[in-house]
N, C-alpha and C positions, 0 to 999 in steps of 0.2 A: 490555270488552264494547262493541260498536258500538251506537250509538243510531240507530235508523232513524226517518226522518221519517214522522209519522202520515199515513195516506192518508185524507183527508177528502173527496176529490172524489167518492167513490161515494155519499156521504150528502147533500152540499150542493152548490149551484152554486159555481163556482170563486171568485167574489168573496166569497162567504160564508165559504169555507174560509180565505181570507187573513185575514178579520176575526177568525174564531175563533182562528186560530193566534196572531195578535197579542195578543188579549185574554187568552188562556190562557198563552201561552208567554213573552211579553215580561217579565212580572214575574219569571219563573223565570230567564231568561237574563241579567238584570241581575246575577245572582250567579254566572253560569257563565263559561266561558272562551271565547276567541275562536273556536275551532273550531265550537262549537255555534251561535254567532251567525251565522257565515258560512254554515254548512250549511243553515240555515233561511231564508236570503235575506230577512232582516227589514228590511234597509236597503241602500242603494247609496251608496258613498263614492267620490269622485274625488279623487285627489291632483293638485296642480298646482304648477308652478314655472317659473322662467326661468333661463337661463344663457348666458353668453358668455365665451369665452376661459378655460374652466375649467382647461385643461392649462397654459397660459401663466402663469396667476396662482395655480395650486395650490389650486383649489377641489375639495373632495371631492363633486363633483356626483353621480357615479354612486352613491357610498355613501349620500348623502342620499336619493336616490330609492328605492334598495333597502331603506332602513331602514323605510319605511312601506308598501311594496308589499303585505305580507301582509294589511293591513286596507283596501286599496283595490281597487275593481273596475276602475278605469282610472287612468292617470296621464298628465296632459297636461304636456308639456315644451315651452316656447317657447325654441327655440335661436336665439340671435342670430348675426348675421354675425361670424364669429370669425377670428382670425389663426392658429389652430391646428386640431387635429382634434377639437374639442368635439363636432361633429355625429356623427362616427364613434364617439366615446366613448359617447354616449347610445344610439346605434343598437346598440352591442355588448352592452347590458344584455339578458340572456336572459329576456325576459318579453313575452308578447303583450298585456299590460295597457297598455303604454306607447304613447302616441300623440304624435308629434312634429309641431309646427308650426314652420316656419322664419320668422324675423323679421329685419327690417332696422331697426336702432336709429336713432333720430333724434339724431345726435351734436350737433345744434345746441342741444338742450335742456341747458343747463349752469347750472341754478339749482335749489338745494335738493334735488337728487337726484330730481327729478320724473320723469325718464326711467325710473327703476326702477319707479315706480308704473304708468307706461304699459305697460311690459313685463309686469308682474304681471297687469294687467287683460286683456291679450291672451290669456294662458293661462287665466285664469278664464272669459273669454267662451267658450272652447272646451269647457268642462265640459259633459258630456251633460245634456240637459234633465231626464232622469228620475232624476238623482242627488239624494239627500237632503242630503248634506253634502259640502263641499269642504275638503280638508286641504292647507294651504299650507306649504311649506318653501322657504327660500332655499337656494342652492347650497352654503352653508357650514354648514347646520344638519342635524343628524342626531338621530333618536330611538332611544333604547336599546330593544332588544326587550322588556325587562322591563316597559315601560309600554304596550305595544300592547293587551293585554287590557283594561286600565283605560280607555284612550282609547276603544276600541270600545264598552265598556259605557256610558260616559258619552254617546257619540253616540246609542246606542240609547235610553237613558233619556230624553233630552231631545228626541228626534226629533219627537214629536207634541206638543211644547209650544212653540208659535210665539213666545211671549214670549222664549224663549232663542234669541238670534240667532247665537250663536257660543260657542266654548269658549276659555278663557284658559289658556295653558300657562306653566309656570315655566321659568326659564332657568339654565343653567350656562355661563359664558363662560370658555373655556380661553385661556390666554395664554402665548406663547413656546414652550412645549412641552406635551405631553399630561399633564404632571405637576402643573400649577398652574392655578388658576382665580382670576379677579378677584373680590374680595370687598368692594370699596368701593362708595360710593354712585354712582359714575360709570356703573356698569353697570345697564341696565334689568333688572328682576326678572321681568317677565311681558309676554307679547304674545298677541294673538289669532292663533291658527293654524288653527282649524277654524271655518268659516262655513257658514251655510245656502246652498243653491244658489239664491240670489236675486240676479239680475243688477242689482238696485238697489245692491247692495253694491259698493263701489269701494275699491281700494287708496288709502291716504291718504298724502299728502306724499311721503316718500322710501321708501314701501313697507314701513315698519316695522309698520304696522297697517292697519285697515280702518274704514270708516264706511258707514252706510246712509242714503241721502237726505241726505247731508252732516251727519248727527248721529252721536253716539257710539252704538256698538252695545251691546245688553244681553247680557251674557255670564255664563257660569258658570266659576268658577275650579276647575280640576281638579288632582289630585295627580299630575302627570306633567311631565317635564322635556324641554326641547329642549337638546341639547348644541351649543353654538355654537363652531365651530372656525375662525372667520374670522381669528383672530389667531395661528394656528400655521402658519408657513411659514418656509422658509429666509430669513435676513435679507435676502439679495439679492432674492429673489422678493417678499418683503414690501414692500421699498422700491419696487419697480416697481409692485406692485399699488396701493400708496397713491398714487403719482403718477397712475396711471390713474384711480383711484377719485375723486380730488379733481376730475377733469375734469367730473364730474356736478354739482359744486357751484360751481366757481370757474373763472376765466379762466386762461390760460397764465402770465401775468405773476405772479399770486398763487402759482401752483404753484412757479415758479422761485424766488421770493423765500422761500417758506416751507419748501420741500423741499431747496433748494440742489442741490449736486452730489454729495451723499453717495450711495454705492453700496449701503451696508448699513443696514438699519433698526436703530435703537437701541432695543432692547427694555427698556433700563433706565429709560425714561421712563414709569414706572408707579408708582402710589401704594401699592397694597397687593395682595398675592397670598396665597393659602393653598394648602397641599399638598392635592392631590386624592387621596382614599383609596379611591374607588370603582372600578368597572370601566367600561371603554369598550364601546360597542356592538360586536357581533361583526363588523359590516361594516367597522369601522374598523381592524381588527387589522393588515391589510397596510400601511395608511398609517403606523401607529404603528411598525411594524418598519422602515420605510424612513427614519425620521428620521435626519439626518446632521449635526446641529449641536447645540451646547450653549449655554446662557445664560452670558454672561461677567460676571454680577453676582449678588449675593445676592438671590434672588427673595423671600425671606421678610423682608427689611428693609423696614419700613413707613415711608412718607413722607407721612403724613396730618396735615393741620393740626388744631389742638386742637379747633376748632369741629366739624369733620367727624368727629373721633373721638367727641365727645359724641353727635352725631346717630346715628352708627353704633352706639354703645352702647345708646341708646334703642331703636333698631330691633331689635337683637339681643334685648333684654329684652321688648319689646312686640309685635314683628312689624309695627310701624307705621313707614313711611318718610315723614317730613315733607318736603313740597315735591316729592313724586314726581309726575312727569308720567303721567297716565293717559288714554289715548285710548279709554276704554271705561267702561261702567257695570256693575259686578258686581251680579247679582241673585240 
C-alpha cells in the first residue's frame, strides 16, 4: 500500500505545515525506512568527494559515489587535473544529482598529505547552503547498501541537535584481494564521514578527519561501516600508486630510496589479516569480477609482536584500544 503525504496546507500556513510534519512524523520515521524519509523531504543531504587519476591508479571512484547516492540530494565531486579519463568517468555516472567542479592541484605541497585536505575543502565549500548534512567519502571508500537506512535515520535523528556536529562511522580495511581484511592495530577503526553543513568545519591534516574552529568535533558513533578498498589493486598498479601517493608526504629522493626500482608491490608486508565472510556492496560486483591476480603468500599467517598480541586480545575482550588516535569526541 502506498503511503500518501498528508495535505496540511489547506489547514495551516506552509511554514506551520512543515513544523507539524516534523513534530509528528520525525519520531515515527526514526524507525522507518529510507523511502519514507526521502519522500517527506525532512532533511537535505549532500555527498562530497575529490578524485584525481582514478583510472590510472585503480580507484573505485564511480562505485564510491554511487554507493551513497540514494541518500544524497546532490553530490559534489572535485575532479583534479588527471593524466587519464577521470573526468569522463565521473561524467558518465547516470545521475542528475552529481555536480562536478574541476580543480588544479598544487603539486608543490609535499608535506604531511596536506594537499588532500585542500582538495577536500574545495568540494565541501561547494555544498549547497541549504543542506543539513554533508556525507564525505574518499575515492576508495564505499558504503554497503545495507547501511543506508541506518545512516539516514541517524542523520534525521540528530539533525536538530546542534551539539552533535558529525557522525562517526566504523571501518573495514580490505587488503590484497576482496577476501581479506586487516585486523591489527595498525588500521584505524573509525572516522568522521558525516558532518554538519557548517563551513567552519575543515578537513584536518591529510584529510582523514575533520575539525571545527581547529578543535575536535563532537560526534555520535553509529553502527555502520565504510568499506575501504584502497589496498586492493594489481601489484603493479599498487606500486605505482604508492610512489605517487608518497609525493604528497616526501621529496623525490626519499621515494627513490624507500621504494627502490621494484615494479610490483609486495603484499606480504602485512602483520595480520582475517578472512572476510560478509558480502560486498552491489556497486562493487563488477570490480570484484575483474580481479586478475592472486596473493603469493599465506594471508592468514600472523606476524604480530607479543606486546601487540596482548593489546589486541584486550581490545577484542573489552572493545577498548589503548593508545588509539582519536581526532573527535564521542558524545
